[in-house]
N, C-alpha and C positions, 0 to 999 in steps of 0.2 A: 752302401754301408752307411748306417747312420751312427755318430758319433753324439753321445750323451754327456754332456759335462754338469756338475751339479757343484756348486758352492754351499759350504757350510756358512749360512747367515750369521752366526756366532763370530765366525771370521772377520766378518765385515762390518762389526760393531766395536765400540770402544765405549765404556763407562767412566765418568769421573765423578764424585761424590763427596761431599765436605757439609758437616753440622755443628751446629753449635746450639748452647741452651742459653737463653736470653731471660733475666728476671724483669719482664714487661709484658704487661697483657696484650695479645693477638692483636688487638686493634691498633695499638700504638706501633709496632713493628710494622703490620700491613702500610699503616698511612705512612712510614719512612720509605718503605720497599716501594709504593706505589706514587709516590712523589718525584717522578723523574726529574723535574725541573732542578733540583739540589743535589742530585748525583753527584756533581764535580766538588760539592763542600765535604763530603764525607768518605766517599767511595773509591778506593785505590786503584779497582780492577775496571768496573764501569764507568767511564768517566762520563758519560752522559746517554741519555735516551730520549730520542725525539718522536715524538708521537704520544697518544693517550691509551691509559691501561683499559683499554674497551676490547672485549672477546672479538677477533678478526681484524683489528686494526692493524696496519703498518707501522711497523718502528724502525727506526735508525739508530743502531746501537755502536757506541764509540766505545772501545776497549784498550785499557793499558796493559798488556801482558808485561810481566816482570822482565827487564832487559830486551823490550822491545818497542818500536815506535807506537805511538797511537796507531789504531787499525780501526775502520768503521766496517758494518755489517748492515744488511737489510734483514728484518725480520718480519715475522707474520704472526701475533699474537693468537695464540690457537686455543688455550684455555685459560677462563678467569673464573674463580671460586673464591669472592669476597669472605672473610678476610683469612682464608687458609692456603690458596694456590694459585700461581701463575705459570703459565709456559706459552715458550714462543720457539718457532721452528725457523731455520735459516737452510736456505737451498745454495747451491753454487750454480752457475750457469749452466753445465752439463748434468742431468738428471740421472741418479744412479751413482755418481761419482763420489761424493761427499755432501752430506746433509748432517745439521746439528738439531737436537733439541733440548734447549734449557728449561729448567723447572726452579722454581722457589716456592717452598712448601713450607708453613707453619702449624706447627703439631703442638696441641696443649699438653701440659703435664700436668699431672694429678697433685703436685707438690706446690705449683704454682708457676708462672712464669710459661716459655713456650721453649720448643727445640725447632731453629730453622734449620731449614734443609735446603742445599743447594746442588744440583745435579745436571751431567750435561751427558745426552748420548750420542755419538757420533756413528753415523750409517754410510754405509757406501764403499766403495773399493780403494778409495784414497784412505778411510779411517782403518784399515787393517794396515796400512804404511805408516802410520803415526807411532812413533817408538814410546818406551815408560818414559823418558825423557820430556815429550810434551804433555805426558798425562802427568808426571809429576808436578811440572810447572803449573799445569792447569788448575790442579789440585792446591798448591800455593797460593794461586791468584784467589780461588775461591775460599780460602782460609784467611786472607786477608782480608777479604770483603766479609765475610761472616762476622768477624772480630769487629771489625770497622762498624757494621751495625749494631751488633751487642754493645758497644760503648755508647753509639748514640741513642739507642731506645734506653738504655741503663739511666743513662744521663737527663734524658729526657723525662723519664719516669721520677727520677730525684729531683727535677728541677733544676739541675746543673748546667745545662746545656745553652741555656739562654735563649732556644730555642723555641716558639709557639709551637704547641704539640698539634696544631691543624696545618702546620707547615714543615713538619721536620723533614 
């Protein structure tokens, strides 16, 4: 007798998304987003990224989730399309248990400025066990980062931040 088991792929996936409109050009927002060296100055969620923003590069990402100590993750930059999108993927030690894909996307708006999207897809057996609480916390962390990016970009655009536009 054969036993056939199937797993609904949707049950093994979680998705978190947040977006914000920014009154600044895509190139400026992209410059801030990909200047990993200064994340600690402005980013309340991703405190640091070690590595270069080049397709296929290894990254070391240091996160500060609300109410938790700093954590670090290894990731691989899987997609880069300047000045519109970058994605990285993190895998845990056991394949199929847990993997995440983080995406940052910059969409130009007809009225000017951009809409910045941040999303994360969690895949694998452990993703299905993550509760709504973790999703809500992650969304709050995304929201905090998005608004910090908005503030930095809009201040740089207005010349108020004191930051050189090439090193935002």
